[in-house]
N, C-alpha and C positions, 0 to 999 in steps of 0.2 A: 504494500500500500504506500502510495507516494505521500510526501509531506503535505501536499495540498488536500489529498483525500482525508488524511488524519485531521487536519484543521477543519475541513468541512463537516466531518463526523462530529467533531467537538462542538461546533456551533449548532449543528442539528440537534444535539442532545440538549443544549441550552434553550433552543427554541421550543422543543417539546416540553421541557420543564416549565417554561413560561406559559405555554398554552394550557397545560394541565392546571397550573395555578389559576389562570383566568377562568377556567371552567368550574373550578371547585370552590373558589372563595365566595363568601357571602358579601364581600365589600365591593361595591361598584367602582370605587376609586382604585382599589388594588387590582381589580380585573382590567380596568382601562390601562393602567400603568403597565401591567404584564403584557397585554396585547400590543401596546405601543413599542415596548422593548423588543418583542418578538418580531414585529414587522420591520423594525430598524435593522435587526440582524439579517432578516431575509433580503431586504433591499441591498444591504452592504455586500452580501455574499452571493447574490443572485439565486436565492433559493425560492422556489415557487410554493404556493399553497398546496398543490397536488403532491409535490415531493415531501412536504412535511406530513401530510395526511398518510401517505403510504410508506413512510420511512420505518415505521414500526412493524411492517409486514414483511415476512421473509418466506422463502419457499424451499421445499425439500422434495426429492423424488424417491419413489419406491425402487427397490432393486429389480423388480420385474412385475409381472401381472399374470393372471390365470390364462389369458389368451393373447396371442400376438396378431390376431386377425385385424384387418382394417375395419370391418364391421363387427364390433365386439358382441359377445353373447350378453343377453340381458342380465344374467346373474353377476357379471363383472361390473356392470353399471350399478347394480344394487349394492355390491360391496363398497364401491367408492362412495355412494350416497350414505351408507352406514357410517363410514369414517367421517364424512362431512357433518353428519348429525351428532356424532359422539364428541367431536373435538371442536366444533364451531369453526371449521376451515372450509375453504373452497378448493376444488380440484380441477385439473385439466389433464386430459389424456395426451401424452406425447410419445416420442420414440427415442430410443437409445441405440446408437450404432455400436456393435460389438467389435472385438479385435478382428474378426473374420469379415467385417463390413456387412453383416446382416442386421436387419432392424428388429429391435425388441420393444414391445410395449412397456411403458412405465407410466405411472400416475404421479403428477406433480401436485403437491398440496401447498396452499398458501395460508398462512396464519400468523397470529401474534403470540408473544410470550413463549416462543419455542414449540408451540403446538404443532407446527408444520413438521418438525422433526419426528415427534412421536406419532403423528398421523401417518407418515410414510412408513414408519416401522410397524405400526398397527396393521396397515393394509397388507404388508408382506406376511405378517403373522396370520391374519385372517385368510389370506390366499392359500397359505400352506395348509391350514386346517380344512379349507374347502376341498383342496386336492386330495387330502387324506380321507375325508369323508366320502368323496366321490369314488375313490378306489375301493374303500370298504363296502360301499353300496353295490358296486359292480360285482365284487367277489362274493358277496352274500346273497344278492337278490337276482342277479342277471345271468347266472350260469346257464339257464335253460332257454334263454331268449335268443331269437335269431340275431345274427351279427348286425344286420342292417338296422335293428331297433335298439341295440345296446347304447349307441351314442345318443340317440334321441331321449331315451329314458334317463340316462345319466345327466344329460343337460336339464331335463325336467326336475330331477332331484336337486341339482345345483340351484336352479331358479327358486325352488321351494326353500332350500337351505339359506340362501342369501336373503330372501324375503323374511324368513323367520328371524335371522340375525338383526335385520333392520328394525323390526318391531320390538326386539328384545332390549335394545340399548336405549338409554335415556338421552334426550337432547341436552347439550351443554348450553346454558344461557349466558350470554355475554353482557357486560355493562353496556348501556345505551351508546356511549361514545365509541366503543370498540365495534359494536354491531353496525353502526353507521359507516365506520371506516371500511369494514369488510364488505358491506353492501356497495359502497363506492368503488372498491377495488374490483369486485365482481363485474360491475358495469363497465369498468375500464377494460377488463379482460375481453368482454364481448365486443367493445368498440375497436379493440386492436385486431379484430378479425379472427379471434380464436373460435374455432368451429367445434361444436359438440359432436362427439363421435356417434355415428349411427349404430343402433343396436339391432340384434336379431333374436327372435323368439325361438325357443326350443321347438322342434317338430313334435307333433302329436302322433301317438300310435297307441296300440292296445297297452293299457297299464300306465298311461302317462299321469293320470290323476292320482293314482296311488303313489307313484314315484315322487310327485311334487309334494304330496302330503307327508310322506316319510322324511323328505328333505326339510320341510317346514318344521316338523316336530323336533328334528335334531338341531336345526339352526337357531331356533328360539331359545336354546339354552346358552347361546353365546352371551358373554358379559364383558363389559369394559370397566376397568377400575382406574379412575382418574387419579387416585392418590389424594394428597392433601392440597387444597387450593386449586387454582386453574393454571399454574405455571408448570410446564413439563420440560425439564432440561435433560432428563435421563430416560432412556428407553425402559428402564426398570419400573417406571411409574405406571406402566400399563400391563394388564394381564388379561388373557382370554380363557374362558372355560366353556367347552362345548362337548358335553358327554365325556368320553374317555380319551378324546383326542387332545394332544398337547401341541402348543405352538412352538 
């Protein structure tokens, strides 16, 4: 990091402190003084309102994803939505190029207070659990099914599992200021041309309803433990429990 970047970061922290003071004080005079000082710093160092608003938001990406398809399975979208709900983050599906120059799906999470780091970690944990549950379902229930239906039924199971996990977790509630910042950040993501990945439903075949219900029954046992407070700086602050599967 250059000396200019260090100085800019330092002044950004001062501006953020002044803006928080202005928002939290009960004194109109103190609020006006804090805003005036913050605006002076912003003019002096060429820092925009948008830059200040988004400076507390960072992003982290998962190591992988359950599918590398361009048109992702619906259950993968459900997993990402579950993490958004549990950690009050926003996500974008992107690509990572491997050493062999092949493209792999990853999910980038944006959030405050380090929640993006834990969200990316949690998505990988949940993805591993889903893959393990899918394998166990195939080994246990699909031995006698025709090969052409095995993938469809396994996908139906995964859709149910992911839907169950989504309904099992509690939504994290942000302070109003942070909630507005995340809303503005999400709108900016859309205006920057970020496209939502298209999804595909699992094919229907004989037994698909039972497969989906079995998946839902297992997935609803998933639990997210946020630890103490809302700041997550360590992956250990989160844990999942889904039947006998371990993340």
